[in-house]
Phi, psi and omega in degrees: 000135183221113183207164174262124177257110182270097177056047178282336182236101184298335180291344182264331190225011179233089354281171180303331182300332178296320177295321183285340189296337181275009187230141173244122181276084184214163178298139180241162181302332179257019182300152182291120183286335180201184182299148179294155176288124177273125184253130175238130180257129182246113189246142174162195178250217193298328180288335173278326171307308175103120176239028174287121186292134176274305185261172177106159184262005181287165183299140172060030160282162180297322180297318179293319179300316181291318182297323184261019187271076181289336182272355179076021182296328184247017184295336180289350182272348185233158172274175182299330181273005178092353178285160181291134180283138173245119184283138178271342183258356176236117181255158180215142175233133180226126177221109179254016173093165176053043176084000182271073181237135173210157184200158180157202176286149182296131177199173173299167179084020170255030174274209183301330172196178179305140181097003182224157171235159170238196179296344185298330186294305180291321179300313182297319179296316181296314182290324177294321179293334186264003184227136183281343178265196179273151177238137177236127175254126175249111180272121177236078186222139183218138184291147173070033184245137183259153172286329183287347177224296189294317180259015186301125181291146184303321183293339180270323185267329184049053184251159173293156182302124185288147183251342183207161177305141183100330174294143178305127176080007184302314185281340169298314180289334174295326175303313182291319180298315184289320179296322177293315181300314184289315184288326178288335182243031187301325180293328177292316181285322186229090185301340179284353176296129186244026178076025185278359179096169186227135177229115173288114190253347180174165178226134176251140185228124179217103191196168174147333188306312187285350175277004173289341192249152174070020178078009182291336183297332181294337182253006190298312184300314180295321179293320180292320178297319179291325178301316181300313180295315185293317184291337177276338194285159174287320185291317189244355191219213185287332177094028178235092177304138181064025173307128179302135181230130175241129181246129170257126185297151181293130184259160172068019172291160187298324179221096185298323188285322183262356183297126176294335179291308180296319178299320178295323178291315179297330182297335181295342177257011180275105184295330179288326183274318182230071183298334181290346180265355181296127178089348178234358173225135176230152180233131174259117177277116181272006179269000179212155179302149186251135168069182181300331180281353182054051180299125181273151178245306185264124178243148176295161182301329181293342179249024183224160178294333184222163175241083186252325188084007175203178182053030179052030179054026178071018188280115180293325181296323176301312182295325175294321179295317179297314179298319179296313180297319178297319179295317181296319178291322179299321182291342180273342187282154182275131177286153178305145184281317188262157174301155183200176170055059170285122179234144181224130176209152184284146174220166177300338180273345184141196178272121181267128178251138173226147176208172177229144181271138177278187180289335174270109187284137177289158176266345177195158180227135175233131183246129183239143175230120180053040177084357181246144179289131176286149179279071182234142173245092190265120171299150185291348177263356184287142183229014177206149180203141177248120178274100182279357178263353184294125179278155177304140182123201182272130177231136180251131184238146171226145173230129183246130181248126171275118182263159184302336180273015178073010174274155174250123181255124186244137174237147181230151176204157179230144178228132176245112182256029173295160179296138181241153168051055174285125178232151177232137180212158182275138174225174177291348182253359181133197177268123180258133172255134172233144177213161176249132181216119180246092180178180179259114187243152172276339182153189185225155173242142184228138178222151172240121185052241181259012184250125176283124180268323180197143176243009187223050176279130184302151184299331181276352184289142173227017180207153179207141179246123173272103189277352183222060182280159173298153183277339184223165177097174178262119182263139176243123180251146179231139173228131180219147174294155176286338181234166178082189182227041183285163176295135179285130179281143185218140174210157180239157179212130179271128175261165182077198184287125178299147179276115182282351185063227182270359181290142176272331172236129180217113179239097178266006183054049181275058180242143183298139175274136177259111182301341182270353183287143179224150177298139172080005177262121190303324185271002183290136171300144184212194175296330181300132180090352177271151180184181178111003181290156180303131175084003180241164178222140182081206185231166178291139178230164180281132177297318183259010183052042181249112181258011180281312182249104192259132169291130188245147168288130182247151187289137173085117177286160177272157181232158175206111175050231183270009183291126174293131183230157180215162167070204182254207180220171184246134169242130180268202171211135188297343179258000187284333185084356176091178180223156179220157173225142181287145177267149171279193185264023182300317181294319179293316181299324179276004179061028178281348178254012178273153175304133183088350180283158180232136172219159182241153178220144179212160174194161171257137179226151171230119192256128173261207185293321187260343173085192184199169176206153168235147179206156170253123189224168174281168182297329179271002176070008186265355181224139176162185178220160179185182177237133185231144178228117172258193183289353185239324188210158170272146184219151162272148176229136172246129177253114182224123182055035177083354181261137177267122178254112188253146173218135182296132170267311180180176183288151176289136172278119187293131170051049183207143176293135180233137180258118180254133179227140179216148179248129179243130176235123183275127182294154175227158180056040176085000179286155177289154170286159182234136182224102187246114176275156179225142168268107185262129181287167182301333179280002171063042173259146181283122179298155179294325181239153178270165173282186183299125182284166173292161175298150177305139184203165172218124175228165175270090185292343180293346179279347184299125183212004183223148166257124184240134177235135178224157176170179179253167185290345179256012177237148184233150177232143180201161170053059177278127177228143173226134181198182186276343185223167175300318181299328183290339182253010174243019173087011180296142183258000000 
């Protein structure tokens, strides 16, 4: 909540000195050691990601520009030995999903991937040079994304919170998720952070290509106007009203002058149309040279590394010009006047509060926790404070600013430091509990069912081993802090044989995890030699008879919505070649492998850079069907004559468990087989329509006799089910 309270509390402002009397303007133990970190968010699609070439001898690569720089224009980009300079005062974070995360000091190679730059390089150098404190750039840009769907602001779409790529507004919410993740964990990403506070200082926007299609261009201007309001708002966005925004128009469209996209972008700087944006929004037109220096944007293919007709032809100079122009426009914009963006989150030291001061400096600050004044003496320039008295649980904070015009400006925030993500899993040493807890605790208490296991777990502990659990039944574990009134964390774990429900094949990887096992150690226990799952016979074996790189059982099973889950999960290794287990004749007995028969398959996956796959195959591995996930997309796979025929289902959801379900119908009388994937929601209802089907195919499904799992060490597979109906693969009993 962010509002102006005009004299609601006479004890605070009548006269103003009464409000000031509780404050001493002096250095405090938590006083700000230096200027706050200025944060800039860079939003867009592939041109904001950046495809400006770093290396190579072609025209206008970054390497060529530096090599031919007799005037020293680019000397700030390199060290004395010619290596790329990495700035210590400008930090950058880039996360494009599926494990593609990197962060550090600003340097080249923070474009779409290594070997490329985007506008961030020149922008970061300019902003860093103009500020005495630290600068942080958070890049939230993904290729092929439209404003009309992927970045659609909530107030325009009024859609439910999206859960996966392709859902309306998914990447709008990714902007918020990543900015929150990075700023709340800034010390983890950037160890040089010294608690000086955080100030969101601006947002850069460079996007538009994908709104050319499907009629989205007709709504572009309205969507962009709503995006600016929403991303600034407390309700839907970062929480900084009038946050400066710089837009670079979309380049290389087929008709720049008549494009509704470019017109919509330019309209944001039209004072007659949007007078409220004057001074806080600027637009850089990339269809003409910029500023007194006449910075060029579009170069012919003969002066560029590539001849593409998009991605600015890979021209590094273009990306430097865009970043420079954006920085210059950003420096002209007016910063918000009033304080904003009170944020609260738990840390081991207590609840950390951050806020930012506007251009109109307050004359006094009062900080409240749960209706009581905190014992703080806050200098008027301070922008962060840690409440070390906050007990575990929900805490409500208010900060009141006395402004020079005698108004009181109030910001509110809430923090819940209850235990999060309690999981229980089987190991060779017993049942291990792990939990996440962000707060200041006196210690923890642990119980199993109605039995107290311990009341004196140390405050720094985040794990506990129950060394003597019952062998059967469903166990319920509870973890609670020794102090405070937080919600008690609860989780269940099934002992004994997992219940397969109606599934004919059920592999929950319910094998004990060995805490001493490590990837790549020949003697480590692994999936090999494990067995006994429903519908299988024997044990898992290596596809390539390679025991060097072993797929390992990993602690804690994955979950998805209402799906019943058991056991642990599987992590492969990209060099292992995978593992297989023989199937019994359950599928044949149920006639699921007969022509005209139908069967369903499902699994939970978490995809890293290299991905994973599950498949049902013949003994010679040359025939089968399956589901595959690489670092970019989910796919159906058909294995015919040893060749894998892949087709995209949809984009990978970054760093999140995804439930994949597919229906297979075997053709008869010469008809093609059918393989239809579905995106099933957490409530486990069958969608009305399927996702993109596999290519038409015909295989001899009667040869299927193996379950095969493959993957990399940063991807996980769990809860594989095969059965005759949709209900059988969602855990129905």
